[in-house]
C-alpha positions as CSV (number, residue, x, y, z in Angstrom):
1,M,4.0,-6.2,9.3
2,A,0.8,-4.8,10.3
3,L,0.0,-1.1,9.2
4,A,-2.0,1.6,11.0
5,F,-2.1,5.3,10.6
6,D,-3.1,8.6,12.0
7,H,-3.7,12.0,10.3
8,E,0.1,12.5,10.0
9,Q,1.7,9.2,9.1
10,L,1.7,5.6,8.4
11,I,2.9,3.4,11.5
12,T,4.1,-0.3,11.3
13,D,3.8,-2.5,14.1
14,W,7.8,-2.6,14.2
15,G,7.9,1.0,15.0
16,G,8.6,2.5,11.5
17,S,6.6,5.4,10.4
18,I,6.5,7.7,7.2
19,R,4.6,10.9,7.1
20,W,1.9,11.3,4.4
21,D,3.8,14.1,2.8
22,E,6.9,12.1,2.6
23,I,5.3,9.5,0.5
24,V,6.3,10.0,-3.1
25,A,4.7,6.9,-4.7
26,L,2.4,4.0,-3.9
27,H,3.1,0.8,-6.0
28,V,1.4,-2.6,-5.8
29,D,2.6,-6.1,-7.2
30,Q,0.5,-9.3,-7.4
31,Y,2.6,-12.4,-6.8
32,A,1.4,-16.1,-7.2
33,A,2.2,-17.9,-3.7
34,G,1.0,-21.5,-4.1
35,E,-2.8,-21.3,-4.2
36,R,-2.9,-17.7,-3.0
37,T,-2.2,-14.5,-4.7
38,L,-0.4,-11.7,-2.8
39,A,-0.9,-8.1,-3.3
40,I,2.0,-6.2,-2.0
41,L,1.8,-2.5,-1.4
42,A,5.0,-0.5,-1.4
43,F,4.9,2.9,0.0
44,E,7.9,4.8,-1.6
45,H,9.6,7.5,0.8
46,R,11.1,10.5,-0.7
47,N,14.6,9.3,0.5
48,G,14.2,6.0,-1.5
49,G,13.1,3.9,1.3
50,V,10.2,1.6,1.0
51,I,7.7,0.2,3.6
52,E,6.1,-3.0,2.1
53,V,2.9,-4.6,3.4
54,N,0.7,-7.5,2.2
55,L,-2.8,-5.9,1.4
56,D,-4.7,-8.8,2.6
57,D,-3.0,-9.8,5.7
58,E,-1.7,-6.6,7.1
59,I,-4.2,-3.8,6.2
60,S,-7.7,-3.9,7.8
61,D,-10.7,-3.3,5.5
62,E,-11.2,0.0,7.4
63,T,-7.6,1.1,6.7
64,R,-7.9,0.3,3.0
65,R,-11.0,2.5,2.8
66,Q,-9.2,5.4,4.4
67,L,-5.9,5.3,2.7
68,A,-7.7,7.6,-0.1
69,D,-8.4,10.1,2.5
70,H,-4.5,10.6,2.9
71,L,-3.2,9.8,-0.6
72,P,-4.2,10.8,-4.1
73,L,-5.5,7.3,-5.0
74,P,-8.0,6.5,-8.0
75,T,-11.4,6.0,-6.6
76,D,-11.4,2.3,-7.9
77,W,-7.9,1.5,-6.8
78,Q,-9.1,-1.7,-4.8
79,A,-10.8,-3.0,-7.9
80,Q,-7.6,-2.2,-10.0
81,V,-5.5,-4.2,-7.5
82,A,-8.0,-7.0,-7.5
83,A,-8.0,-7.3,-11.4
84,L,-4.1,-7.4,-11.6
85,P,-2.9,-10.9,-12.6
86,P,0.2,-12.4,-10.8
87,G,3.4,-11.0,-12.0
88,V,2.1,-7.8,-12.9
89,G,2.6,-4.3,-11.0
90,L,0.8,-1.0,-11.0
91,T,1.7,2.5,-9.6
92,L,-1.4,3.8,-7.8
93,F,0.1,7.2,-7.5
94,R,3.5,9.2,-7.9
95,R,4.0,12.8,-6.9
């Protein structure tokens, strides 16, 4: 699923959306997938729902840079994700 956003919400290509103020956490997990490592971002909604996206395949470079404009992410969050070994997860923020 591709991910886009505007000033109010995240928007998926299948029509799902989640308002910025309804996101209570952002988690990332690294998975070994053959010769690749996949970083999966999980946007947790306050009702317990989750929108998961593949960081490398479904989020453009520009969108990645702009996520910190809408969520309280560490300034080096992309470097933290890149440094995670497969099988390890990290919570980037929690409200």
